[in-house]
C-alpha positions in Angstrom: -10.4 86.0 133.7 -8.9 88.9 131.9 -9.2 91.4 134.7 -7.2 89.3 137.3 -4.4 88.9 134.7 -4.4 92.7 134.0 -3.7 93.4 137.6 -1.1 90.7 138.1 1.9 92.9 137.1 0.8 95.6 139.6 0.4 93.0 142.4 3.9 91.6 141.6 5.4 95.1 141.6 3.9 96.0 145.0 5.0 92.7 146.5 8.5 93.2 145.2 8.7 96.7 146.5 7.3 96.0 149.9 10.7 95.3 151.6 11.8 98.8 150.6 8.9 100.7 152.1 10.1 103.3 154.6 7.6 102.6 157.3 8.2 99.5 159.4 6.6 96.5 157.7 7.4 93.3 159.6 7.4 94.6 163.1 3.8 93.7 163.8 2.6 92.8 167.2 -0.9 92.1 165.8 -1.6 89.5 163.0 -2.5 90.9 159.6 -6.2 90.4 159.1 -7.8 91.6 155.9 -11.3 92.2 154.5 -10.5 90.6 151.2 -10.6 88.4 149.1 -13.8 86.9 150.6 -17.1 88.8 150.8 -17.3 88.4 154.6 -15.9 91.5 156.5 -13.7 90.5 159.4 -14.5 91.4 163.0 -11.0 92.8 163.5 -10.0 96.5 163.4 -6.5 97.6 162.3 -4.2 98.5 165.2 -4.0 102.0 166.5 -2.0 104.2 164.2 -1.7 101.6 161.5 -2.6 102.1 157.8 -3.7 99.1 155.8 -4.1 99.1 152.0 -6.1 96.3 150.4 -6.2 96.4 146.6 -7.3 94.0 143.9 -9.0 93.3 140.6 -12.4 91.6 140.1 -14.1 90.0 137.1 -17.5 88.4 136.7 -19.4 86.9 133.9 -23.1 86.0 133.5 -24.9 84.4 130.6 -27.8 86.3 129.1 -30.2 85.2 126.2 -28.1 87.4 123.9 -24.7 86.1 125.1 -22.1 86.6 127.8 -22.1 89.8 129.9 -18.6 90.6 131.4 -17.7 93.1 134.1 -14.2 94.0 135.2 -13.2 96.3 138.1 -9.7 97.5 138.9 -8.1 98.6 141.1 -10.7 97.9 143.8 -9.2 99.7 146.8 -9.9 99.7 150.5 -7.9 102.0 152.8 -8.2 101.4 156.6 -6.7 103.5 159.4 -6.8 102.7 163.1 -7.9 105.8 165.1 -8.4 104.1 168.4 -7.8 100.5 169.6 -11.5 99.8 168.8 -12.2 102.0 165.8 -10.9 102.2 162.2 -11.9 104.7 159.5 -12.4 103.3 156.0 -12.3 104.6 152.5 -13.1 102.4 149.5 -13.3 102.7 145.7 -14.3 100.0 143.2 -12.0 101.5 140.6 -12.6 101.7 136.9 -15.5 99.5 135.7 -15.6 98.0 132.3 -18.8 96.4 131.0 -19.0 94.4 127.8 -22.6 93.5 127.1 -24.0 91.5 124.2 -26.4 93.4 121.8 -28.2 92.8 118.6 -25.4 94.6 116.7 -22.6 92.6 118.4 -21.2 93.9 121.6 -21.8 97.1 123.6 -18.9 98.3 125.7 -19.1 100.9 128.5 -16.3 102.3 130.7 -16.6 104.5 133.8 -15.7 104.7 137.5 -17.8 103.8 140.5 -18.7 105.7 143.6 -16.2 106.0 146.5 -17.4 104.9 149.9 -16.5 106.2 153.4 -17.2 104.6 156.7 -16.0 103.0 159.9 -15.6 99.7 161.7 -16.2 99.6 165.5 -15.1 96.6 167.5 -18.0 95.7 169.9 -16.0 93.3 172.1 -15.3 89.6 172.8 -17.5 86.9 174.1 -16.6 85.2 177.3 -13.4 83.2 176.8 -12.3 85.3 173.8 -13.6 82.7 171.3 -16.0 85.1 169.5 -15.5 88.7 168.4 -17.9 91.2 166.8 -17.8 94.5 165.0 -20.2 97.0 163.5 -19.5 98.4 160.0 -21.3 101.5 158.6 -20.6 103.0 155.2 -22.0 105.7 152.9 -21.4 106.0 149.2 -20.3 109.3 147.8 -22.2 110.1 144.6 -19.1 110.9 142.5 -19.1 108.0 140.1 -19.9 108.3 136.4 -23.5 108.3 135.4 -24.6 104.7 134.9 -21.9 103.4 137.2 -22.6 105.2 140.4 -25.6 106.3 142.5 -27.4 109.6 142.2 -27.3 110.1 146.0 -25.5 108.9 149.1 -26.5 105.4 150.0 -26.1 103.9 153.5 -25.2 100.4 154.5 -24.6 98.7 157.9 -23.6 95.2 158.8 -22.7 93.1 161.9 -19.5 91.0 161.6 -19.0 88.1 164.0 -16.0 85.8 164.2 -15.7 82.5 166.1 -12.5 80.6 166.8 -13.2 76.9 166.2 -9.7 75.7 166.9 -6.1 77.0 166.7 -6.2 76.6 163.0 -9.9 77.1 161.9 -12.5 79.8 162.3 -16.0 80.7 161.3 -17.1 84.2 160.4 -20.4 85.6 159.4 -22.0 88.9 158.4 -25.6 90.1 158.4 -26.6 93.6 157.2 -28.8 96.0 155.2 -27.7 97.9 152.1 -29.5 100.7 150.2 -29.2 101.6 146.5 -30.6 104.5 144.5 -31.6 104.8 140.9 -33.0 107.7 138.9 -36.1 107.5 136.7 -37.0 110.3 134.4 -40.6 110.2 135.5 -40.4 109.3 139.2 -37.1 111.0 140.1 -34.6 109.3 142.4 -35.8 106.2 144.4 -33.9 104.3 147.1 -34.5 100.6 147.8 -32.9 98.3 150.4 -31.7 94.7 150.4 -30.6 92.3 153.2 -27.1 90.9 152.8 -25.5 87.9 154.4 -22.3 85.9 154.3 -20.6 83.0 156.1 -17.0 81.8 155.7 -14.9 79.0 157.0 -11.2 79.9 157.2 -8.2 77.5 157.8 -4.6 78.2 158.6 -2.4 75.9 156.5 0.9 76.8 158.2 2.7 80.1 158.9 2.1 81.5 155.3 -0.9 79.9 153.7 -4.6 80.3 154.4 -7.7 78.8 152.8 -11.4 79.8 152.9 -14.8 78.6 151.6 -17.8 80.9 151.7 -21.5 81.3 151.0 -23.0 84.8 150.5 -25.8 86.7 148.9 -28.6 89.2 149.2 -32.4 89.1 149.6 -35.2 91.6 149.0 -36.1 94.2 151.7 -37.9 97.1 150.0 -36.2 96.1 146.7 -38.3 93.5 145.0 -35.6 92.1 142.8 -34.9 88.4 143.1 -32.5 87.0 145.7 -29.0 86.3 144.6 -26.8 83.6 146.2 -23.3 82.4 145.4 -20.4 80.5 146.8 -16.6 80.9 146.5 -13.3 79.9 147.8 -9.7 81.1 147.8 -6.3 81.2 149.2 -4.0 83.8 150.9 -0.2 83.8 151.0 1.7 85.7 153.6 4.7 87.0 151.6 6.2 88.5 154.7 4.7 90.0 158.0 2.5 92.8 156.9 2.2 91.8 153.2 -0.3 89.3 151.9 -1.3 88.1 148.4 -4.7 86.5 147.7 -6.8 84.9 145.0 -10.5 83.8 144.9 -12.9 82.2 142.5 -16.6 81.4 142.7 -19.9 81.0 141.0 -23.6 81.8 141.6 -26.2 79.2 142.3 -29.3 81.3 141.7 -30.4 83.1 138.5 -29.8 86.6 139.8 -26.1 85.9 140.7 -23.1 86.0 138.3 -22.4 82.6 136.7 -18.6 83.0 137.4 -16.4 85.5 139.2 -12.7 85.7 140.2 -10.2 88.1 141.7 -6.6 88.6 142.8 -5.1 91.2 145.2 -2.6 92.3 147.8 -2.8 93.7 151.3 -0.1 95.8 152.9 -0.1 97.2 156.5 2.1 100.0 157.6 2.6 100.3 161.3 3.7 103.5 163.0 
């Protein structure tokens, strides 16, 4: 879990500085709802005119016949801005990526940055009674990452996000979508393949500050023939103050194509106009 510890000083610094931010934090009419630390995107859009920053660090490890493969990403960043009451614009970046892979000569280390991603989230509305909400998310990667860490062309993804209120303190959210990924082969050129993605998360309010979630998620072949990958995780959120939230999550895969272990920490800050 080296990557989460590397980001902890930055998270603490942001949390400490939050009360001094010049734009009003803490005068929120709407609850702070984030798209981290779980894999399930929320069905909520940020309020009109609000800017929300979600930032964190992620680590995963998987065992190979030659040894342990470790991947670290920091700072994984998502910027969300409400342009209408039902629409937000989104800009994401996985940050710097560090890969330490086992090899016959010991260990092979690679460093680079991933592709940024731009998109939007559109709230589709509420079911009768207001107990279920839905949204459409569409993103496109921008091929600006380092070779070997990014895609050679823009890749599209789309997913439906649905949230159900089970009670005043519990909720169920799920996503279903399709993602594309491109790779370059010296003989065949660039090819793009697609995969189905899914997730489902149970969330619980543990009082005015604490939250808890458990989740299942994964991906399955569409045009991409690679094996399915399935994993589960859980985590906590802590409302440091209105508009500022800390989080931590940990999980593991339960299929051969998924990481054996993964973890992350982060912070979310919303600035209202």
